C-alpha positions as CSV (number, residue, x, y, z in Angstrom):
1,M,95.4,122.5,81.0
2,D,91.7,121.7,81.3
3,A,91.4,118.2,82.8
4,N,88.2,117.4,80.9
5,T,89.0,118.6,77.4
6,E,92.8,118.6,77.7
7,E,92.7,122.1,76.2
8,Q,95.9,124.0,76.9
9,Y,96.9,127.7,76.9
10,T,100.3,129.3,77.3
11,F,100.7,132.0,80.0
12,S,100.7,134.7,77.2
13,Q,97.4,133.3,75.8
14,I,95.8,133.4,79.2
15,I,96.9,137.0,79.8
16,D,95.6,138.0,76.3
17,R,92.2,136.3,76.9
18,I,91.9,138.0,80.4
19,Q,92.6,141.4,78.9
20,R,90.1,140.8,76.0
21,C,87.5,139.6,78.4
22,A,87.9,142.8,80.5
23,A,87.8,145.0,77.4
24,G,84.7,143.3,76.1
25,L,82.9,143.6,79.4
26,Q,83.9,147.3,79.6
27,K,82.6,147.9,76.1
28,L,79.3,146.4,77.2
29,G,79.2,149.0,80.1
30,F,80.5,146.9,82.9
31,R,82.0,149.1,85.6
32,Q,83.8,148.9,89.0
33,G,81.4,147.5,91.6
34,D,79.2,145.7,89.2
35,V,78.3,142.0,89.7
36,L,78.2,139.5,86.9
37,C,76.5,136.1,87.2
38,A,78.3,133.4,85.2
39,I,76.2,130.3,84.6
40,T,79.0,127.9,83.8
41,F,80.8,124.7,84.8
42,N,84.3,124.9,86.3
43,T,86.2,125.2,83.0
44,I,89.4,127.0,82.1
45,E,87.3,129.9,80.8
46,Y,85.7,130.4,84.3
47,H,89.1,131.6,85.5
48,I,89.6,133.9,82.6
49,I,86.2,135.5,83.3
50,W,87.1,135.9,87.0
51,Y,90.4,137.6,86.3
52,G,88.8,139.8,83.7
53,L,86.2,141.0,86.2
54,T,88.9,141.5,88.8
55,L,90.8,143.8,86.4
56,L,87.7,145.9,86.2
57,G,87.0,145.9,90.0
58,G,83.9,143.7,89.6
59,T,82.5,140.8,91.4
60,L,81.7,137.3,90.0
61,Q,78.6,135.4,91.2
62,T,78.5,131.9,89.9
63,A,75.6,129.5,89.3
64,S,75.6,126.0,88.0
65,P,74.1,125.2,84.6
66,L,72.4,122.3,86.4
67,Y,70.2,124.7,88.5
68,T,66.5,124.9,87.7
69,D,65.0,128.3,86.8
70,G,63.6,128.6,90.3
71,R,67.0,128.4,91.9
72,I,68.5,131.3,89.9
73,V,66.8,134.4,91.2
C-alpha cells in the first residue's frame, strides 16, 4: 500500500507490473549493464521500476523531481 495515495496492489499485480516494465524497457533497447535515471518521488511505482531493471541486469540511478536542472547532470 502506498502511504500517500492509499493505492494498493496484490502480489500478482506487482509481479505483472514488474514483468511489463522489464518488457517495455527491453523493447526500448535497454540491455544488461545499462543505467536508467528515474526522476521520481518514492512511490510504489519506484519499486516496480527497480525490480524491472533488476530483471534485465540494469542499474537504477535516482534523482529527486525537486532538483534543479543544474543538479542533474
